[in-house]
N, C-alpha and C positions, 0 to 999 in steps of 0.2 A: 615488344619486351624479349629480350635474347633468352632463348631457353638455356636452363642451366645444363652444364655438361654431365653426362650420364654413364657411367660403367656399363660394358656389356652385360653383366648380370642384372642390371637394373633395366637394361633396355629389353631383355628378354622376359623380364617379370611383368612388364607394362603390355607387352605386344601379346604374351601367352593368354594374358587374364581377358584380352578382348578377342580372342582366336574363336571364329564361331565353328571352324572345322573341329577345333580339339573338343570343343563343347559337344558336338554330335558323335566323335568317338568315343568320348566318356561316356555318353548315353548308351551306345552300342556295347561298350565293354561291361557295363554293370547289367546289362540286358542278358548278354550271351554267357557272364559269370552265373547269374541266376539260373538260368538254364542248367549248367553245368553242375552247380551245387546240388540240384533237386533231381539230378540223373535224367535230364531230358537231353533232346539234341541240341547241340549248341555249335556254332560254327562263326569265326570271323574270317574275313577275306583276307588273303595274304597282304593286300595293301595296306588293309586296315591295320593289321598285327604290325608290319613294317613301319608305319606311322606312328603308330601309338609307342613303338620302342624309341623312335625318334623324339617323339614329344617328351618319353620319361627322361632321355638324356638331357637334353635341354631345360626341362623342368628342374634338375637335380642340380643346375648350375644358376639358376635364377634367384636374385634376392631383390629386396627394395630396401630403400633407405630407414624405412620403420622397422625392418627386422622381421617382417611376415615370413612365415614358413610355410604357406599353403601351397605355393608351388613345389617345394621340396617333399611335401607330404603326399601331393597328388602322384609326384613321381615314383615314390615308395608304393603307392597303391597299384599303381599301372604294373610295375614288374612283379609284385606280390600275386596280382590277380592272374597275369600271364603264366607266371611259373606255376601256378596251381593248376590253370588249364591246360598247359602245353609243357609238361615237364621235361619231355626230351628233344624239346626244339633247341637246336645250338644257337641259333640267334637270340632267342629270349636269354639264355644263358650268358652268352655274351654281353649284352646290353646290360645285363642285371649286375655283372662284374663291375663295368664302367659307373653305373648309378649307385652303387653301394659305396664303391670308393669315393664318389664326389659326395657322399652323405656319411663320409668316416665312419663307415660300418664295415670293419675287418674281423668281425667275429666268424670262426669256423663254423659251418652249419651242420647240425646231425642229420638233417633230412638232405637226400642226394640232390633234390631240385634246386638246392642254394649252393652248390658246391662249385668252387671257381674251375673254368676251363681255360688251359693255357694253350695258347696257339702262338705261330710265328708273328701275327698282326698285334698281338696284345703283349708281346715279350715285354717291351718297357713297362706297360701298365704291371705287369706280374711284378718286375724289379721294385717299381714304386710302392706297390702295395706293400711287399715285403719290408721295404724301408718302412713304410708308416705304420706296419704292424709294430715293429720293433720300437719305433719312436713312440707308440702310443700306449705301450704297455703299461700297466697299473702299477705304480710303485710297491715294492714289497710282494708281487705277485706277478711271476714272469709268463705265466699261463694264461692270464687276462689282459684284455685290451680295451680300451676305452671306446665307446660307441657315441657317435655324433658329438655332442657338446658335453660330455660326461668329464673330460679333461678340464674343461674350464671351471665345472662345477666343483671338481676334486680340488683344483688349486685354490678355489676362493675360500676353502674350508679352515685355511690358516690365517684369515684376515681376523682384525681384532672383533669386529661385529659384521655378520653377514646374514643374508637372506636370499633364497632361491626357491622359484617354484618350477615346475616341469611337468610333462604328461604324467599322468599315471604309470605307465610302463617304463618310465626313464630310469628306474633303480636307484630311488633318492636314498632309501634306507641301506642299499647295497653300498653306495660310494660312502656313506658315513661309515660303515663297517670296515670297508677296505682302508679308509684312512686311519682309523683307530688301530687297525692290524699293522700298517706299515709303521705307525710311531711306537708302538709297542716292540715290534722286531727290531726296530733300531736302537733300543736299548735304553731309550728316554724314559725318564721317571715321572710320570704324569698321572694325573687323575682326569678321568673321562666320565661324563654322564650323558645319557641318551634318554629322554622322557620320551614315552609312546602312551598312547591313549587306553591300551587295554592289556589285560594280561596275557592274552593269546599272543600279541606281538612280543610281548616281554620274552615269553617261551621260545618263540621263533629266533629272535635276535640273540637271545644267550645261547641258545643251541649252535647256531651258526658261527659265532665268535668261539665258541669252546671247540668246534670241530676245525675251524680254519687257523686258530693260533695253537692248539695242541700243547704239547710239551713248552712252547716258547712263553707261554703264560706263566708257569711256575719260574722257567729259568730266568725272567726278567722280574719276578717277585709281584706278579700281578694276580687278583682275584677279581671274580665277576660277582657283583653283588644286586638283588634284586627286593631286598627289603631291609629295613632298619636292623631286624633280628638277626641278619646274616652279618650285617656290619658288626655287631655288638661282639661277634665271636673273635676271640684275640688270638689271630695266628700271625706269623713272623711275614706279613705282607708289607711291603711299602707303598704300593700302588692299587689303585682300583678302577673298574669299569663298572660304573652304576647303569644298570638298564631298568628304569623303574617308571610308573604313572607319574603324573605332575603331583598327585596327592601323595604318593609316598615319598618322592624327592623334597617336596616341600615340608614334609614332617620331619625326615631325615635333617635337613638342615637346621630346622628349628632346635632339634634335640641336640646336635651337636655343634657348637657355634665354633669350634675350632677346625672343622673339616672346610678344606679348600679345594675348588675344582680348577683344573687348567684349561678344559674344554667343556661346554655345554652344548650339546645338540638337541633342539627341541623339533622332533620329529612329528610330522601331521600337525605342523603350527596352525593350520586353519581353524584346530579346535578352539583356539583363543579368539575367534570372531564369532562363535554360536553361544547364544544367549542360554547357557546352561549352567547351574550352579558350580559345576565341576571345572568350569574355564578359568575360575578365580585363581585357581592354584599357578596358574602361569604368572599372573600378575604377582603373586606373593612370592613365587621363586626369584622373580627378577628383582623385586624390593629387597629380598635378603641378601642376594650377591651384589647389590649396588652399594652396599654399606661396607663392602670388604676393600681393604687398601688396594688388592690387585685383583681385578674383575677377572673372570675366565674369558677365553675366547668364545663368543656365542654364535651359533648358526641356527637359523629358523628355516626350516624344510617344509614347503607344501606342495600338494598337486595342483597345477593349473591357475591358481590365483593370478589375476591380471596385475595387481600391485603388489607385489612381494615386499615392497619398501615400507609398508604401513607396520611391519612389525619392528622394524628400526626405532619406531616412536616410542616403544617400550623401554628402550635403553638410552634415549636422548642421544641418538647417533646422528651426526650430521654428514657423515662421509659417503652417503649414496651407496653403499657396498651390497648391490642387489643384482640377481641374474633372473631374468624371466626367460625359460627356454620353450620355444613352441615347436621345435622339430620332434615329431614322434619317431622312436626306432620301431613301431609296429604300426600297423593300419587296420581299421575295422570297415567291414561292409554292413549297412545298417538296412533292416527290412521292417516295416510297419505292417501288422494285421489289424484292420480297422473292423472291429466288431460290430460298429453300429452300421459302418457303410457297408460291410461285408466284401471288402477288397484285401489283397494281399499285394503290397507295393516295396520297391526299393527306393531308398532314400539317395539322393546325388548330392555330396558335399560339395561339390564345384560349382554347381550353379542353384543349390538350395531348394531343388523340386522333386517331387515324387514321380515315379515312373510305375504306373500301374502294370502288375504283372499277371493277375487273375482274380476272378471271384474267389470269393471264401466264407463258405456258408458256415461252417463250425463256430458254435458259440462258447463252448466249454473249454476254459484254459486248459485243464491237464489233457483234453483230447487235441486241442491245437498244438500242444506242445509235443504229444506222442506222434501226430500227423507229421510235423516237420522233421523231428528225430528219425521217423523210419524212412522218410524220403531222402535224407542226407546219407548217403552210401559210406561214407568215409567212417573210420573207426574213431570218432572224435568224442571229446568230453565236454559237459555243458554244466553252467550255473543257471539257476533260475531264481529269479528274486521276486519276493513278495513283500508288500507292505504291512502283513501282520503275521504273528507265529499261528495263530489258527488257520490260516490259509495254507501255509507252509505244509504243517502236518496234515491237514486234511486231504489236500491235493497229491503229497506223496503216496498217501495210501491208494487215492483213485489210479494214479499213473502206475502203481506196482501191481495193481490188479491185472494190468494188460501185459505184464513182464514175466518171463518164465523165471524158476530158479537156476543160478547158474552153478554149475559143478565145478567149483574154485575153493582149492584149500585156504587160500589166503582171504577169501571172503569168509569162509567158514570161521577163520581165526579172529576175523574182526567180529563176527556176529558172537562168538564165544567172550571176546573182551568185552562187549558193551553189555552182555548178560551178565558178566561178572562183577563189572565195574557200576553198572545202573541197576539193573533187575530182569529176571528172565521174560517177564510179562510185558517190558516195554516195546513198543511199537516198532522202534528202530532195529531191534534184534532181527526181526523178519525181513525188513526192508533192506538191508545192506547185502542179504543173500541173493538180491535179485540186481545187484550193482548200482542201488539208489540208495541216498541218505539224505537226511535234512541237518542243517546247522543253524541253530537258535541259541540264544544267549543262557537259556536254563541248563544247557547240557555242561557235564563237569569239564574243565579246562582239558584235561588229559584223554578225555573221549573225543573232544572237538580237535585236538591235536592229532589223535589216531586217524579221525575222519579225513582230517586235511592231508596226513601223510600217504593214506590209501588213495586218494584223489592224486596226489602229485606221481605217485609211482603205477598210476592207469589202473589200478585196481577197480576203484569207483569212477563209474562213467558219469553220473547226474549227481548233483547237489541241489536241492531246494534250499533257500536260505532267505534269511531276513537282513536287517542292516548290520549284521554283527559281521559281516564280510567287507562292509565298507570301511573298517579300521584298519585297513593296511595288509591284511594278510594276503600274502602272495600264492596265487594258485594258477595253475597252467591250463586255463579254460580257452577251447576253440570257440565255443558259442555260448553267449549269454542272452537269456530271455527275461525282459522286464515286464513284469505283469501289472504293475502299479506305480504311480508316482507318489503314493503315501508312502511315509516312514512312521509305523505305528500311528498315533493320533495327529502325527503332524504331517507336512508335505517335505517331499525332497525338494532342496534346494537345486538350482540349476548346477552349482557346483557339484554337490553330492551326486546328482544326476550323472554328470559326464564322468567324475571320478569312478563312478559304478560302471558305466559301460567301458571305460578305459581298462577295466581288468580282464578283458578278453583279447587274445593276441598279446604273449607276454615275452619281454626280452629274453633270448636264450632258449626258448620254446617254440615260438612260431611268429613271422612277421605279419600274419593274418588271422582276424578272428571275425565272426559274425554276430551280429547283434540283432535281436528279434524283440520289437516293441509291440506290445498287446494292448490296444486300447480297452476301455470300458464298453460296455454294450449301450449306453444311453450317450443321446448328443450332448448333453451337458455334464458328462462324467468328469470328476477331476483329472482323470487319466485319458481324456478324448484326444483325437488327432491333433486339434490345434495347439493342445497343451505341450504335447510331445515335440510338434513343429517349433514352437516357440523355443523351447530347450535346445534345438538341435540349430536353429538359425540365428538366434541373438547372440551377440558378444557377450561374454561375462562382464558383469558390472563390477565395478570396484568394490572390494570389502571394506568392511569396517570392523574393527575391534569391537568385542562384545560390550565392554562397558561403555563405549562412545555410542553404540546402538541403543543400549538401555538408558543411559541418563539424558532422556528430553528434560527440558525445562520443568514440566509438570511432576517427573518423578522426582528431580532435585528439591523442587519446593515443598513435597510431601515429606521426604527423608529429613529435610530442614526442620521441618516443624515438629516432628516426633523427636528429633535428636536435642533440639533445643528444650525439651520437656526431661530429658533423660530417657526416653522411650526407645530403648534399643529393639523393642519388640515391631516397632514401626507400624503400628496400629492405624497410623492416618494414610496408608498404602491401599489403594483399592485396586491395583492390579493384582489380583489374586493368581493369575497364570504366571506371572514372573515374580511372584512374592519372595521365593526362596532365592532366586538369583539376585534379586535387589538388595534383599538382607545381607548375602555374602559380600555385596560390592560395599555397603555401608560399613561391614566389619574391616575390609580391607582398607577403606577410608580413614577409619576411626584409627586404627594402627599407624598409618602415615602422618596423622596430623598429631598423634600422642609422640611419635618419635621424630617429628618434623622432617619426614621425608617427602621429596617432591615428585612422588610417584605419578604413574600415568593415571590411576584413579583419581588421585587428588586433584591432578591438572583439568580433569573433566568435570568434577565438581566445581572447582574455581571459575568454570566459564559462567556460572550462574550464581556463585556465592562471593562475598566481598571477605576482607580481611575481619571485619566485624562480625559478620556472620560465623565465621570459623571461630572466632574468640568467644562467641555466645554458646556454640556447640561444645567448645573445649570446657568452658566453665561449668555448664549443666552437667556434662558427664564426670567431670572429676568431683563436683558436689555429690553427685548419687553413688559414684563407684570411685572412690579416692584411691584405691590399692590395685586397680586394675587399669592395665596399659594396653590390652588387647592385642596380646602377643601371640595368641592361637586363633586363626582365622575360621576354626571350625566352631568355636565357642563365642558366645556373646558374655559380657560382664555379668548379666543377671543369672545365667546359667552359672558361670564361675563362682559367684558368691554364695548361691544356694547350696552348690556341692561343698564349699567350705564349711558354712554354716552345719550342715548335716554331718560331716566328719568331725568337727569340734564338738558338736553335742553328742558324737557317738551312735547317731542314726544310723550312719553307714560307718562302720568301723574295718568292714572286710568284704569280700564276696562270700555268698552263701555257700555252705558245703554241697558239693555234687549228690552225695549220698546221705540217706538216714541211716539209723543205726542198724536196720536191718537189711542194710545194702540194696535197698530202692531208691531210685532216683527222687530227689527231694523237690518235688514239683511245687509244693505250697511255699516253702522258703523262697524258691526262685521266684515265683510270681509276687510275693511281697516285695521283694527286692526289685522287680522290674516296675513295680507300681511307686516305690520310692523314686526311682530313677526318673519314671515319667514326671513325677511332681517335681524334681530338682531341675531337670533339663526342659521342661515345659513341652514334653511332646505335643500336647494338644494344639499347641501353637506352632511348634517348630517342625514337628514330624507328623503332621496331620494325615497322610496317607499311610504311614507305618502304622498308626494305631487306629485306622478308621475313625478320626474324629469326628465326622459327621454323622456316624451312625448312633444308636442307642446305647446306654450305658451298659446293658448287658453283653451287647456285641463288643463293645471295648473290652470289656472284662474277658470274654471268651477268646479274644484275639490275643492279649498279653498272656493268658493261660496257655494257649497253643505255642506261643513264643517259647514260654518255658519250658514246655515238653521237648519241642524241636531243639533248642539250645542244648538240654541236657544231654539229649541223645548224642547229639554232635560232639559235644566236648569231652563225654565220656569216652568217645572212641567207636562208637557204633559205624558199622559199615554203611554206605548210602543203601544198599541193597536192604539190611536189617531195618534201616529207618523207614524206607518205603513199606515194607512188610508192616510194620508198626501202624503207619498211616491207613493202608489199605484196610487193615482189619478195623481201625476205628471208625473210618468212613462207611463201614457196612450199617452202623447204627447211627453215627453223627456225619451225615454227608457233607457238611460245610466245614469240617475240622480242617485248619489251616487256610481256609478261604471263606471266611464268615459272611462275605458279601455275595457270595456264591458267583464269582466272575468267571471261573474257569469251566462251567458248565457249556459255555457256548462252544467249547471245543469238541462237544461230544458228538458232532456230525463227522461219521466214518472213524472216530477214534474211541478205542475201548476204554472202559471207566478206570482201568487199572492206570493205562497210560496217563489219563487225566490227572489221576492222584500222585503218579510219579512226578509229572511235570510240575505240580504243585508245590510238591516236596522240594524239588531243586530250585524252583523259583523262590520259595521262602527262605531255604538255607543260603541261596545268595544275597538275599535281602538282610536277614540277621547278621550274617558276616560283615555286609558294608556298613549298615546303620548301626548294629550294636556295638561293632568292632570300636567305632571312634569313641563311644561312649565308655565302654570298659577300659581303653587306653587313658582317657581323660582321669578315671576314677583311680586308675594304678597309679598313675602319676600324682595324683594329689595325695593318696595315701602314703607314698614313699616319701614325698615332701614332708609330711605331717608326722613323719616318723612312726607312722602306724606298722605294727606287726602283721603281715598278712603272708601266709603259703600259698593260697591258691589264686594264682593270676590268670583271671578269666579272658583277660585279653589274648594272651599267648595261647591258652586252650581252644579259643574259638578261632584263632588265626591258623592254629595247626590241627584243629579237629581233634584232640586228645589231651589228657591230662598226664599223660606218660611223659617224664623228662626224656626219657631216651629217645621215643618217637619225635619229639619236640626237636631234640638235637640233630636227629637224622634228617628231617625235614629242612633245618636251617641250612644244612650243608648240601641239599639238593635233592634229596629223595623224595618222592610222593607220599602222600599220606597212606596209600595202600602198600606201598614198597616199605614204608618205615614199621607198618604192622607186620608184615611177613618177616623182616629182620627182626624184629622184636620176639616175635613167636618163636625163631630160631636163634636166639642170643646166644645159647650155650656154645654153639658152634662159630657163632659169626663175630661175636663181640668180646672184647677184652676190657674189662674195667680197669680203672686206675691209671690210664694212659696220661700222658702229659695234657691232655685236652678233656679229660673226663673217661672217655671212651677210646678206643681203637676199634678199626674193622680189619677182621682178618682175611687172608686172601682165599679162605674157602668161600666168600661170596661170589667168587668167578666162576664157581661150578654149581652154584644152585640150580633148582629146576624151574625158575620163576623167570620168565623171558624179560620182564620189564625191570627186574631187580638188577640182571646183568647189563643190560643196556643203561640203565641211569647210572650205575656203577662207573661206567667208562666216563661220561660227564663230570661225576663228581670227584673221581680220582684225578682229571685234567685239572679242575678248579681248586681243589683241597687234598693234594697228596699226601699233607702232613697227618690225615686222619687213619692212615691205612697202615697196617702193621708190616 
């Protein structure tokens, strides 16, 4: 059989993969780099170095017909390691220039070792590099150039429907932002929406857009919106950039049926593959926009997913507009500390094998981390991932005991900030003085943002974290330690693991990062050596959308059985672990069949259901709930009916008063109101964890009473510090206040009781804002529909943590809760009443002695200049 013709690049690819000398050289390079990293004697022979450089040049030009990028990624690793080890070697610099050009990387490097070196021999290359730098400039930003395949991804964002996946460090969100900036600066009148999975990402993207667009935002009549309350403010804007979580965007589209988008960017779209009840909002958003006469251009952006085309199924698109980028603009070196086998090894990506470096007897994770960090002589920054919040906080304290206080005014300012924003007794106040912090979901968003900012600026050197940093937050880490493959009660998926370690070595910061994988102590630990190697060696499996994963024939049969009886509570479901998710899926399905939509969820049901089955379900539901078409996927018809009955009977006619006649918080009326809500919305079935449904009656009653007290403190405007003081005092005689199942006591190892209490307060505040918020909103909407007169809208009070209309207005315009409190306290100087928008802010705000207020004012003025006098 005649061999098919191959290009030179394909020939190189096949031969380099089989080259035994290259394999030996890579083994030598990894070994010597390991010695270099840990400040031991290292040395590559001159011939080895020259041959490695030759291979790097060849590898950068190799490719195969399947688009594999492993050769290009290896070439980047070779030059990154050699540049690190031999920063002054001109031959290394010269070949690096050629390799970076082959990889379409024309970024200027802050670090001198990556600077270009011009010589006579490379004059032509220099000319070509300058030409390509101009050619690859990002539209709308002359100072920035595309790296690698970024230009292809950027061009794809204008397609009708598009999906792309890329390495974690590729800059997916960055490209989306740059595209929006380009279209805004071009003067086009468009509406954009970006969905992101967390409030932290909202803050990051919003701030970045405000900084980059600056005056062009108002000049082109744009405003950035992060909540429906902001959107409700009637300013003279023609166009919007919505930066929201899927929940918020889904609700906004439901509330305003006239709103239309020109572009929808679903960032971190892999979240739609996770069997979590929050993933259903992606399906609801798509269902809503599919009813529009003109759909927006839609882009799905995800890290690493091997089959990004799966998201196109959501919009019935057959154009196959998808891109999978395998080339990474950065590289990682991976080390494994095997606590069972007591060995320290380096992992070789090229041949998928371990090279043992030395025995390693230390078993304590904090001491392992300390030993490694003390050996790495460079001034680096590190992230340390843990599977549980308890381990994060405990080990942060242990590590800090070995560190001295750092004489730094910046760290002192950060410590004072945390003391002011949370509480002086919180353990993080002292930790940051040593250049170390932890990052967990309980922390207030503004504190997390300050910690991330201090880390980006090099003020903090080490952050211990949970999966909160999996949500796409961009931090410039040089090293990452993975101490567990757990993620809370679940296990990290391979995709999550690779996404996590991909956060070290970041585009624009460094081409190289170090990954340290620490196993469990037991042979059969969930995080043992085979588990890590399996995730490193295996190719990523093709993903499935979460609805497809969940709807097995057994589950569909159980849901059908319930719905045929009008049982929206799905009592026939025996999969307790996924009950909430399956229920939300069924609500999406009911909505689709009621409106005769052929959405993705309905298609999955129809794999097991016939026309007759569907007719039976529709008949049963309309018989039992004739007036409910399931418009809101947050609530089922049984809940909506009971609420309407309660309002019609005036059992619920308004939200309760916050204060009693003696100006004390009205705990009794609030508790009774929560009891009513619990019955109306069936919390014992639908919010079992929230109300501790499995506990005895007294525990459930105390739980609701605790929520009543905490809610009142929050909505009446108490600071977090004051709320914590209140909880600390109560827990002196009632130690399970806010924690009736006594779950947080396990944190007590190395953590003081006040910190445990403060953490409990923050955790429960996050919970009531998320859970109670949706119920308060539903009640407020229904009361308005029923033309009930009510003045105290607890949904707004809970959302903004105050019952002050001025403070709510300030937060709607972009100020934080704390800054709004400061402005209100100084309203005589800072606020003018009866402006065209109700209030106007005076220029005196630029000179106040509150640093946060001044900084926030810059962003607010950029986004809504109309509210300033």
